[in-house]
TIMIKOL-763472 format. One record per residue (C-alpha): residue in three letters; x, y, z. Coordinates in steps of 0.001 Angstrom, whole numbers, plus 500000, padded with zeros to 6 digits. Example, Ala and Ser with C-alpha at 12.3 -4.5 7.8 and 13.67 -1.06 7.14 Angstrom:
2
Ala512300495500507800
Ser513670498940507140
//
This chain:
933
Met500000500000500000
Lys501612503251498864
Leu498988505670500092
Arg498707508572497669
Ser502370507966496926
Tyr501721509323493472
Met501022512634495130
Leu504762513086495361
Ile506019510628492799
Gly508387512245490398
Phe511795513730490361
Phe513108515843493178
Leu515576518547492427
Ser517641517912495532
Leu517474515260498219
Leu518813515841501703
Leu521680513454502413
Ser521410511930505844
Ile524990511081506672
Leu525001508323509238
Pro527238505323509789
Phe526184503004506975
Ser524528499702507659
Gly522283497442505658
Asn518697497348506865
Phe517120493929506933
Thr513910494796508751
Asn510617493577507374
Ala508623495712504995
Ala507228498603506996
Thr503659498182508109
Pro501522501113507008
Thr500619503840509403
Thr497004504533510183
Ala494181505622512508
Ala490569505622513581
Pro487802508199513704
Val488563510675511010
Ser486260513150512718
Ala489098513748515190
Val490862515920512615
Ser489534518314510002
Phe491939518704507118
Thr490232521724505584
Gln488852523571508605
Gly490016527165508522
Val491130527000504891
Gln490260530118502932
Lys490198530051499135
Thr490795533274497215
Val490971533590493429
Leu492819536686492164
Asp491678538586489073
Asn494486536972487063
Gly493167533499487926
Leu495701532520490624
Thr494078530270493243
Val495280531051496789
Leu494669528655499704
Thr495510529916503207
Lys495342527915506439
Glu496414529337509765
Val498145526732511958
His499545528297515115
Thr501344525256516500
Ala504888526498515758
Pro506460529795514574
Val506893528593511001
Val505104528916507661
Ser505076526855504466
Val504736528468501033
Gln504044526198498074
Val503275526873494419
Trp501608524038492499
Tyr501482524320488701
Lys498984522142486858
Val501549520806484431
Gly503550517599484393
Ser504580514806482096
Arg500878514378481181
Asn501201517565479105
Glu504201516410477083
Val504170515134473522
Lys506429512837471569
Gly509923514272471326
Glu509670516484474413
Asn509462513869477160
Gly510973515393480296
Ile510460519055479413
Ser508367519644482581
His511200518224484667
Gln513845520200482761
Leu511914523412483392
Glu511658522586487110
His515458522579487252
Leu515704525868485349
Met513352527551487817
Phe516257527617490287
Lys518718529313487920
Gly517589532862488696
Thr515377535604487274
Thr515926538806485318
Asp515821540789488577
Arg517743538187490612
Pro520255536484488295
Val521528534131491014
Gln520944530516492003
Phe517656530592493932
Gly518827527748496150
Arg521331530186497662
Leu518575532682498384
Phe516358530058499979
Ser519254528697502015
Ala520143532190503241
Leu516568532509504521
Gly516908529198506360
Ser514213527682504182
Gln513805523931503965
Phe512957523862500278
Asn512583521526497351
Ala510628520949494148
Phe509275517989492224
Thr507769517116488883
Ser505094514466488584
Tyr502525513231486089
Asp499975516000486651
Gln501837518727488516
Thr505093520506489236
Ala505396521932492739
Tyr507825524216494568
Phe507820524418498325
Gly509661526088501154
Thr509115526155504918
Val510647528946506996
Gln510388530876510238
Arg507299533061510104
Asp509271536310509736
Lys510548535085506346
Leu507058534582504878
Glu506967537740502769
Ala510464537055501460
Leu509428533588500295
Leu506274534952498650
Thr508347537561496802
Leu510809534986495457
Glu508087532604494243
Ala506240535451492498
Asp509470536570490838
Arg510195533185489306
Met506584532672488258
Glu507034535480485711
Asn510726536307485253
Ser512715533054485260
Leu515893533018483201
Val515546530424480463
Gly518593531095478327
Pro521323529128476532
Glu523768529247479451
Gln521203528059481993
Leu519806525329479735
Thr523232523960478755
Ser524442523488482353
Glu521135522180483667
Lys520680519721480791
Arg523896518078481906
Val522607517921485502
Val519286516390484397
Ile521060513771482280
Ser523207512899485314
Glu520005512474487315
Leu518389510271484664
Gln521519508135484307
Gly521450507659488067
Tyr517942506200487810
Glu519199503911485034
Asn521398502241487675
Ser518224500780489200
Pro516840497563487651
Gly513457498450489175
Tyr513408501742487281
Arg514277500048483998
Leu511595497400484506
Ser508954499993485406
Arg509793502047482328
Ala509358499021480046
Val506096497969481705
Met504573501472481624
Arg505486501995477966
Asp503799498726477099
Ala500748499392479289
Phe500180502911477905
Pro501771503006474433
Asn499694505984473273
Arg499503508016476457
Ala501886510397478185
Tyr501533508470481463
Gly503447505675479747
Leu506540507894479469
Pro509029508373482318
Val508334511567484303
Gly511968512649484244
Gly512251512196480495
Thr514781510420478354
Lys518370511367477625
Ala517612511469473878
Asp514815514028474310
Val516610516129476939
Glu519676516503474727
Lys517507518038471980
Phe515610520639474021
Thr516002524144472633
Val515797527411474549
Glu512756528439472507
Gln511016525123473234
Val511520525346477014
Arg510729529074477089
Asn507443528484475255
Tyr506545525720477693
Tyr507247528114480587
Gln505169530875479009
Thr502281528487478378
Tyr502011526708481722
Tyr503677528880484392
Ser500842531357484370
Pro498794532501487397
Glu495552530902486209
Asn497347527532485971
Ala498758527706489505
Thr497717527299493135
Leu499555529178495889
Val499252527462499286
Ile500238529133502574
Thr499974527264505876
Gly501344528052509307
Asp501729530818511860
Phe500403533943510144
Ala497330536197510071
Thr495233535662506935
Glu494082539163506049
Pro497488540946506143
Val499078538052504210
Leu496336538095501564
Lys496980541821501155
Val500658541048500470
Val499698538229498071
Lys497400540519496093
Glu500095543199495877
Thr502807540702494913
Tyr500957538239492675
Gly498008540334491526
Lys500209542300489124
Leu501353539134487307
Ala499701538810483918
Lys497990535742482533
Arg500320534166480015
Gly498617530878479186
Lys497837530813475493
Glu494191530002474916
Asn493594527131472474
Thr497298526651471892
Gly496689523206470566
Thr497226521671473981
Gln494445519184473310
Gly496088518322470024
Arg499406517944471830
Lys497810515448474181
Asp496005513554471438
Ala499294513137469632
Val500488511162472612
Arg497316509332473483
Gly496291508203470056
Asn492664507032470031
Thr492463505863473645
Thr489574507609475360
Ala490048509120478790
Ser487047507491480432
Ser487472503852479434
Pro490899502654478332
Val490624500056475609
Ala491758496646476863
Pro492740493552474894
Thr490557490487475197
Thr493430488040475669
Lys496148488029478284
Lys499438489604477162
Ala502733487741477420
Pro505092489034480113
Ile507757491582479235
Val511109490031480136
Leu514278492028480744
Lys517459489975481038
Gln520136492415482176
Pro522903492718484764
Gly521399493040488221
Ser521098491422491607
Ala517499490406492300
Ala514611489070490214
Leu511744491590490054
Leu508092491493489049
Gln505817494407488225
Ala502163494133487199
Val500043497095486065
Tyr496264497374485599
Pro494408500394484133
Leu492298502438486593
Pro489836505325486248
Asp490679508955487124
Ile490751510382490644
Lys487156511664490543
His485639508297489629
Pro483256506944492302
Asp485179503638492400
Val488352505283493789
Pro487569504816497525
Ala486783501113497031
Ile489956500683494945
Asp492052502145497754
Val490397499914500350
Met491094496957498041
Asp494734498047497837
Ala495028498221501641
Ile493576494702501909
Leu496071493441499320
Thr499250495265500368
Gly498634497150503634
Gly501224495709505975
Arg502182492293507214
Ser498591491100507679
Ser497746491957504060
Arg496879489246501555
Leu499846489647499234
Tyr502361489867502091
Gln500971486624503500
Ala500774484884500107
Leu504128485996498716
Val506466487054501540
Glu505376484826504438
Ser505348481878502037
Gly509001482497501183
Leu508361483198497497
Ala509215486909497658
Ser511445489032499848
Ser509086491994499462
Ala505699492832497966
Ser504024496204497611
Gly501326497935495645
Gly499681501257495026
Ala496988503025493052
Ala497862505987490838
Glu494621507948490641
Leu495304511029488564
Ile493659513701486401
Glu493346511190483575
Pro492768507437484002
Gly495666505983485998
Trp496761502505487040
Tyr497205500037489859
Glu500604498448490226
Ile501966495519492190
Asn505697494979492740
Ala507536491981494136
Thr511178491026494635
Ala511809487296494389
Ala513400485483497312
Pro516678483674496487
Gly516084480736494148
Gln512387481509493556
Glu510911481722490053
Leu509070484841488898
Gly506564482660487058
Lys505572481001490343
Ile505206484399492024
Ala503016485574489135
Gln500863482449489494
Val500343482909493258
Leu499673486607492688
Gln496947485758490181
Glu495426483189492560
Ser495299485826495318
Leu493604488337493040
Ala491120485705491820
Lys490176484876495412
Leu489481488558496056
Gln487234488630492990
Gln485350485463493919
Gln484757485865497672
Pro483726488943499695
Val486395490246502076
Thr485867489714505796
Thr484560492445508093
Glu487886492282509972
Glu489874492955506783
Leu487541495723505686
Asn487697497551509006
Arg491468497203509209
Ala491904498656505725
Lys489615501607506469
Thr491408502322509745
Gln494795502188508033
Leu493691504624505329
Gln492111507058507759
Ala494996507049510226
Ser497657507415507565
Phe496183510764506561
Ile496180512014510154
Leu499722510800510836
Gly500912512061507468
Asn499667515592508133
Gln501290516319511479
Asp503495519128510143
Ile502486522227508218
Thr504549521329505129
Ser502531518127504711
Gln499269519972505339
Ala500131522461502584
Ser501063519609500220
Gln497751517872500889
Leu495828521040499998
Gly497959521720496920
Tyr497609518176495631
Asn493851518012496088
Gln493283521414494473
Thr495570520668491522
Val494750517047490745
Ala491187516651492078
Gly490217520265491378
Asp489001520857494935
Tyr490917521183498181
His487875519646499971
Phe488489516375498103
Ile490213514645501051
Glu487192514961503319
Gln484780513732500626
Tyr487209510875499939
Leu487524509820503588
Ala483759509990504067
Ala483415507660501072
Ile486107505315502467
Ala484015504892505628
Lys481042503688503534
Val482844501117501348
Thr481226497665501533
Pro482618494153500897
Ala480502494012497732
Gln482123497199496398
Val485614495827497049
Gln484736492617495237
Lys483249494607492345
Val486317496796491780
Ala488574493734492060
Lys486586492087489252
Asn486480495218487113
Tyr490067496389487390
Leu492221493350488257
Asn491201491529485104
Pro494041489305483781
Thr493311490435480209
Lys493977494048481214
Gln497222493209482989
Thr500657494270481787
Ile503300492260483622
Gly507077492500483492
Phe509911490301484792
Phe513453491455485472
Glu515777488447485351
Pro519313489310486510
Thr522204487957484498
Gln524956488875486974
Pro526407486121489196
Asp524810486059492645
Gly526183488477495201
Lys529551489079493549
Pro531049492416494524
Gly532225494794491851
Thr535704494212490562
Ser538481496780490744
Ser539068498630487510
Ala542439499004485931
Gly544217502334485696
Ser546216504672487834
Gly545148505460491364
Arg546290509051490884
Thr543938511979490499
Val544996514742488156
Glu544631518088489940
Asn544821520771487292
Phe541629522584488210
Ser541352526106489590
Pro537981526827491181
Gly536360530210490897
Lys536080532556493826
Pro533492531555496443
Val530159533313496062
Asp530108536494498130
Pro527058536426500428
Ala527161540219500515
Glu526604540198496749
Leu523829537667497279
Ala522209539777500002
Lys521175542507497576
Tyr518818540019495911
Leu517222538864499180
Pro513797540296499981
Pro513668541783503509
Ala512425539686506421
Thr510239541272509081
Ser511181540561512690
Ala513299537857514280
Thr511651534803515837
Asp512331533845519437
Ser513680530308519347
Gly514072530010523129
Lys510477528987523786
Gln510841525323522828
Ser509426523133525599
Leu511903520758527212
Pro511165517063527657
Glu510641515550531069
Glu513235512852531749
Phe513110510010534262
Thr514487506495534709
Leu512510503408535659
Asn513796501243538490
Asn515273498801535987
Gly517365501518534305
Leu515167502215531241
Arg515397505919530370
Val512279507804529256
Leu511773511282527796
Leu508263512714527545
Leu507107515824525698
Arg503394516552525638
Asp502006518055522425
Arg498225518416522360
Asn497935519923518883
Leu496974516641517207
Pro495609513301518516
Thr498846511498517605
Ile501792509774519251
Asn505382509677517942
Leu507745507215519574
Ser511506507072519052
Gly513801504697520862
Gln517281503252520880
Ile518664500020522261
Asp522449499751522518
Ala522529496629520359
Gly523930497917517067
Thr526081496324514412
Glu529252497459516219
Phe528807494303518338
Asp528668491971515286
Gly532288491239514486
Asn533276490174510987
Gln532438486472511428
Lys528808487149512363
Ala528256490390510435
Gly524509490874510066
Leu523665489441513499
Ala522412492728514994
Asn520258493334511938
Leu518774489844511928
Thr518014490083515643
Ala516207493405515182
Ala514367492085512108
Asn513061489089514066
Leu511735490920517126
Met508226491208515639
Asn508177487560514538
Gly506622486244517732
Thr506565486457521519
Gln505583483952524206
Thr501904484841523763
Lys501568486118520172
Asn502757484899516799
Ala503937487227514022
Leu500502487643512418
Thr498802488370515750
Leu501428491014516558
Ala500938492600513144
Lys497147492644513447
Thr497330494101516959
Leu498913497241515497
Glu497443497300511996
Asp493864496957513281
Arg494422500334514918
Gly496462501940512189
Ala499570501981514395
Asp503132501211513381
Leu506213499848515180
Asn509577499134513527
Phe513109498145514518
Ser516294498599512510
Ala519918498183513482
Ser522557500787512669
Arg526175501062513793
Glu525618502336517306
Gly522201500985518193
Val518850499571517223
Ser516415502322516288
Val512826501954517410
Ser510162503984515615
Gly506466503952516317
Glu503447506096515615
Gly499711505965516028
Leu496692507812517271
Ser496950508882520895
Ala494069506588521865
Asn496287503651520892
Leu499318504569522995
Pro498686501701525470
Ile498696499142522618
Leu501904500638521193
Ile503700500544524568
Gln502440497072525498
Thr503512495648522120
Leu506934497290522429
Ala507401495855525919
Asp506241492406524819
Val508748492108521956
Leu511641493592523956
Glu511058491219526881
Asn509530488101525341
Ala510678487653521719
Thr510951483955520787
Phe512736484050517385
Pro510843481199515626
Ala513183479163513424
Asp510964479339510326
Gln510764483147510533
Leu514541483364510974
Glu514979481494507685
Leu512617483878505878
Ser514374486936507279
Arg517752485421506377
Gln516603485079502768
Arg515493488720502775
Ala518858489709504232
Leu520681487803501491
Ile518663489643498835
Ser519388492987500541
Phe523086492100500549
Lys523025491311496819
Val521096494493496017
Gln523613496560497992
Leu526557495100496078
Asp524772495892492809
Asp524135499531493796
Pro527031501969493296
Arg525892503851496400
Gly525843500738498570
Leu529020499113497277
Gly530863502435497174
Arg529954503240500760
Gln531034499794501959
Val534409499983500197
Phe534888503554501483
Gln534058502579505075
Gln536298499518504991
Ala539171501578503582
Ile538910504006506526
Tyr538480501509509374
Pro540847498555509910
Glu539556495004509938
Asn539401494800513734
His537350497997514023
Pro533569497624514677
Phe532791500021511816
His534634497780509331
Ser532220494857509383
Phe529546494428506704
Pro527398491352506120
Thr528563488765503604
Ala526678485791502197
Glu528880483554504358
Ser528318485498507592
Leu524547485661507064
Lys524330481932506361
Ser526392481120509466
Ile524060482872511942
Thr521979480430514005
Arg518902480852516159
Asp521150480392519194
Asp523234483340517976
Leu520099485509517870
Leu518956484385521323
Gly522407485002522766
Phe522648488463521214
Tyr519117489304522387
Gln519758488153525956
Thr523091489979526122
His522237493328524533
Tyr518474493845524876
Arg518357495187528419
Pro516353497965530083
Asp519534499778531121
Asn520570499760527431
Thr517281501294526284
Thr516056504883525864
Ile512528505855524745
Ala511235509297523722
Leu507516510022523367
Val506023513152521805
Gly502284513615521452
Asp498875513977523000
Phe499033512098526313
Asp498765512572530064
Pro502316512249531481
Val501080510832534777
Lys499125508079533031
Val502049507359530702
Lys504407506851533652
Thr501971504365535163
Leu501630502618531796
Leu505419502375531352
Asn505939501002534861
Gln503253498374534285
Ala504569497382530843
Phe508300497325531610
Gly508284496744535384
Lys509215493050535158
Trp511983493558532588
Ser515340493187534284
Ala518990492474533578
Thr521885491225535656
Gly525391492627535744
Lys526553495548533681
Pro525774496044529991
Pro528499495226527446
Val530700498162526507
Leu533016498429523505
Lys536281500272523715
Ile536798501612520225
Ala540338502571519298
Ser541020505872517555
Val541635505646513812
Pro544486507593512227
Leu544112509350508892
Pro545521507600505814
Gln549182508435505190
Thr548542509452501581
Leu545693510119499195
Thr544218506739498199
Arg542067506091495113
Leu539901502962494677
Asn537610502097491739
Lys534934499399491770
Val533222498291488563
Ile529609497075488547
Pro528370495689485217
Gly525302497264483647
Lys525476500653485383
Ser525333504013483649
Glu526253506454486443
Ala529134506527488914
Val528950507355492622
Thr532017508712494414
Tyr532797508953498140
Ile535635511146499381
Gly536739511475503005
Tyr538291509916506106
Asn537513509381509787
Gly535987512455511429
Ile534726513508514853
Ser532210512419517481
Arg529098514406518434
Lys530596515515521762
Asp533801516742520148
Pro534220520418521168
Arg534711521258517463
Tyr531306519846516473
Tyr529411523140516158
Ala532236524755514207
Ala532309521662511979
Leu528592522088511248
Val529094525691510158
Leu532136524657508108
Asn530122521899506450
Gln527258524253505632
Ile529735526373503653
Leu531484523421502010
Gly528699521043500999
Gly525755521111503374
Asp523372522180500604
Thr523718520985497029
Leu522519524313495590
Ala524009526829498037
Ser527385525388499120
Arg530811525826497553
Leu530767522274496206
Gly527267522688494815
Thr527993526092493311
Glu531130524953491513
Val530708521265490675
Arg526955521147490130
Asp525754524635489261
Arg528631526103487238
Gln530081522965485641
Gly526964520762485607
Leu529060517697486447
Thr526695516164489009
Tyr523041515897489911
Gly523886516023493598
Ile526982516666495715
Tyr526936516815499501
Ser529295516696502447
Gly528721515819506080
Phe530143514662509395
Ala528704511349510633
Ala529260512319514255
Gly527847509725516656
Ile528826508463520091
Asn532085507544518358
Pro533760509378515480
Gly532252508477512118
Pro533392509477508641
Phe533668512941507221
Leu532568512376503654
Ile531640513984500377
Gln529277512092498074
Met528533512824494434
Gln526877511196491420
Thr528404511737487980
Ala528517510391484464
Pro531477507992484237
Gly533472510356482027
Asp532844513274484400
Ala533950511541487606
Gln537630512466487186
Lys536939516144486588
Ala534421516327489450
Ile536921514713491834
Ala539677517090490730
Ser537333520055491209
Thr536402518817494690
Leu540054518399495719
Ala540850521882494444
Leu537969523312496489
Leu539213521514499612
Lys542707522938499034
Gln541250526389498480
Leu539337526075501764
Arg542438524875503573
Glu544692527627502197
Gln542328530603502136
Gly539745529818504818
Val536298531373504686
Thr535134534973504620
Glu533386536664507525
Ser530317537124505363
Glu530213533423504370
Phe530705532451507998
Asn527829534596509279
Thr525497533530506453
Ala526116529836507189
Lys525347530318510886
Arg522115532158510061
Ser521085529486507574
Ile521471526701510164
Thr519744528570512989
Asn516937529889510763
Ser516036526419509489
Tyr516155524748512918
Pro512633525903513978
Val511261524079510927
Asp512618520799512365
Leu510942521581515668
Ala507583522069513914
Asn507308518344513102
Pro506418516149516133
Ser508083513123514541
Asp511337515060514097
Val511123516389517653
Ser510904512879519112
Ser514015511899517113
Ile515928515017518194
Ile515085514463521875
Leu516114510813521665
Asn519374511476519826
Asn520394514197522255
Ala519837511814525183
Val521629508860523569
Leu524596511068522645
Gly524952512242526233
Leu523744515802525692
Ser521542517727528099
Arg517750517991527828
Ser518172521703527095
Glu520201520998523929
Ile516976521086521874
Arg516521524699522972
Glu520176525792523098
Phe521369524390519764
Pro520857527666517802
Gln522737529671520419
Lys525643527221520283
Ile525835527642516506
Gln525724531439516824
Ala528455531318519484
Val530992529736517095
Thr533833532200516490
Met535892532751513375
Ala538941531536515285
Gln537163528260516072
Met536162527961512424
Gln539734528419511209
Gln540909525855513766
Ala538265523381512561
Ile539480523849508970
Glu543066523249510057
Asp542136520159512080
Leu539482518594509858
Ile540224519465506212
Lys543138517301505015
Pro543147517084501189
Glu546366515089501159
Asn544939512276503334
Leu541728511459501510
Ile540226508103500655
Ile538473508347497253
Val536172505516496154
Thr534255505477492870
Ala531755502714492090
Gly529834502236488861
Pro530776501713485223
Gly534473501176484584
Glu535246504235482458
Thr535744506705485323
Val539231507785484298
Thr539355509890481147
Lys541784508544478558
Gly544911510570478356
Ser544686511862481896
//
């Protein structure tokens, strides 16, 4: 079940890189989030709709839960509007919208970053959206910038040339994924005459041919006020803001060309297929089979669906939840629990025009795709022939309802929900009509839509059959390990120059009002942090158990992961299915995953279900039984994950990078192998569980709508009998010296089109006194792919990469400092040389006062946005506690950033930037060294 995943399907301009110690994740497929009475939350209450004279739709919703606001502009244009030969033009234009305007000829990412905005953009089938969330005093500035690029964006030869190269890098990165290649083949076959059958991001062949005139005309046609919805949610007063909107946006002229042949453009793509009832063949089509290098066998099946306004949509989504909504779902039980597949998922794409339902499965080791397809068809036939049970129906409805409540806890998500419904469904009220209809769906309606839409003769099915040997790591490529350094970077961007393009902000926001969590320890040593938040009827739980992969050792690498993955497979009183139903019947969610320094616990649900969440958590932490049959299934999933990681340049590159930094006897060196995973026994899991899963090794943070007194009683009742003897195991981790010289490693993976490079060495811990200076330093160097020195030079000016980031993985122990980038194979060498030159420039020349102050403001200005999301707050509180920081860190963090001095910054550069000691690992196609260099 991918609930409304198509709302945000598409191609993001920049993705935030979460730099953490790498570890494979072998947990079970996440159970879907969900909830109960939808009347508890109104999604559209307080929304005001205003339509300006130029046709711009404005939706405002005051949400005074945090001092932040979200501004989003949704354009009703996406790949649906493209014709043959211009596939990807919507996506290309999305990129160009960041290149500046006639009045502000600078990278807009730098302007947004200077405001402290958490911003992004995406292109999808029906829409292209731009969004930013900032402190409330930056609202007018954000409105001004969005209005400017709605009318005055620079679409010229220079901008198009550099951004074409970036887009092609992005597309080639997707080509690395067998799942992407399979989906593209299936969709083209399912919709040969419709734009939905084309990839949203476009094709390299089409992108290379785009002309300035072509893209400019597309911009003039679709980026017009009457084709857009402006959404503003958060801490503001409606009337004054609407006055600003009318002054700022009201003067923009309509540009959309009436009767421009848009319908003809669409018909050229669609052929004769009508929008209301896609023509279907009367006989079942043969499967599409791709035999290519890869790691795992994949299946994708697609069935045509009606458009989003069709009355069958609620029943289709309930059907989807019954089929794929969590561990208790029919396809999970039939395919994954049977051992045929390592994963199974599905989702309905209900769009402006008739969409589709898709089912995806990854075969377990040694299983045939044909057998999976047969069992899939049997499961669908059963749904068509017999009414679903009342239990299944109620669970599906609860899951759907709760997922909307849990998915709209922050103002950014609330704005996105409004923007999506207004743009795609044509009415921001759609969600409430939809949820009311969900509540009325009957078993007969589910059976009817299953018969109508899951017809085998309408199915398009594809198989990806890997040709690469099982689980073989990439081989080292030939060639010199040297990097040619003949590149001179330009001068860093002067923030003072940038400042003249920034709209003024109003007043500063007081960030010292953040409530602090209450902290206490149970008698058995379990630490608890509580923060009451009564704004929504939800609970967010974060936890950590000191039972991470650092305790594995090389011989049993994967043991911590397998232990965590098996916690929900049964306790002394409940089997795996009963545990799953206990949570899924209430739309709640509980997951465990092991990382380097601990097992992360994440849970969410409606506040009424907090007792169930806590009792289930206590049951699995105290009473897990690790059934042998479930261990074998999870082992098979782990083996597939291992193979997929070795076939992914990001996964293999990170492993080689990490193992080059840390010696073989270091806990951060170990990664699972096929041999280590196969050697792990049930006794190993029980021993690890009994040794490391202890109350005095466990910390839990809860944020949400609860009574702290009742929660304390609940926790004491649930965990009161959990005990441990002796002291918990402690690792003494030796310090790791920097490499003596610059080291270059290349790993070749057959069948890939894009290279991924990691550059770095061992860094610092979170409690290192240089940490705050390192954060400011990183913000300048590569903390933002559009606003940093690395992004400005390597991505924006040279167009060598889709994304380049840097970060310090600072945990309890020092983790890597690293830079990551994605490039075309032939561009890797130049991008690496450019990066090394920038590091040398930083080392030799330092940073300017203006850069330094701008970076500090950017970090502190964006921090309140993190605090506006209850789920993020629970994670922040937990991490601060686990890392040994004070409860007040959540409030004092901005002041600590502002207190960093230039002297501390220069010392951090001297201590932490060592261009001559780097490890450089590139994974992907072999041709990463240009001939002649």
